[in-house]
C-alpha positions in Angstrom: 22.8 112.9 81.4 21.3 116.2 80.2 23.4 118.7 78.2 23.5 121.0 81.3 25.1 118.3 83.3 27.6 117.4 80.3 28.9 120.9 80.6 29.0 121.2 84.3 32.9 121.6 84.2 33.3 123.9 81.3 35.1 126.9 82.7 38.2 127.3 84.9 36.0 128.7 87.6 33.7 125.7 87.6 36.7 123.3 88.2 37.4 122.3 91.8 40.9 122.6 93.2 41.5 118.8 92.9 40.3 117.3 89.6 39.2 113.8 88.7 39.1 112.2 85.1 35.5 113.2 84.8 36.2 116.9 85.4 39.0 116.9 82.9 37.1 114.8 80.2 34.0 117.4 80.5 36.4 120.4 80.5 38.3 119.3 77.5 35.4 117.5 75.8 37.2 114.2 75.4 36.4 110.7 76.7 37.3 109.6 80.2 39.3 106.8 78.7 41.5 109.2 76.8 42.1 111.1 80.1 43.2 108.0 81.8 45.5 107.2 78.8 47.0 110.7 79.4 47.3 109.9 83.1 49.4 106.8 82.2 51.6 108.6 79.7 54.8 110.0 81.3 54.6 113.7 81.9 57.7 114.2 79.6 55.9 112.6 76.8 52.7 114.7 77.2 50.8 113.2 79.9 48.7 114.9 82.5 50.7 115.1 85.8 48.6 113.3 88.6 48.8 111.6 92.0 47.0 108.8 93.4 44.7 108.6 96.4 44.4 104.7 96.8 43.4 103.5 93.4 42.0 106.9 92.3 44.0 109.3 90.2 43.7 113.2 91.0 45.2 116.2 89.4 45.7 119.6 91.0 43.9 122.4 89.2 47.3 124.2 89.1 49.1 121.4 87.5 46.3 121.0 85.0 46.4 124.8 83.9 50.2 124.5 83.5 49.7 121.4 81.4 47.2 123.2 79.2 49.6 126.3 78.9 52.4 123.8 77.9 50.2 122.1 75.3 49.3 125.5 73.9 52.8 126.8 73.7 53.9 123.4 72.0 51.2 123.9 69.4 52.4 127.6 68.8 56.0 126.7 68.6 55.2 123.9 65.9 53.2 126.4 64.0 55.8 129.1 64.1 
């Protein structure tokens, strides 16, 4: 995969309204395996909120934005 393809989903505007593990892994620059671990972690324990379509996991862009904001707030609260 070329460098351009690796960074295909690197901005909020580049993300579709419904996200896959690949979208999230590229955006956060983490492995898809780690994204799936976060999908299987309960939301109250830091997991990414998601829903299923058949066997596939999906995340709404709005829920992902809220999750990122919460993670940033948690980090700031710890450092305060």
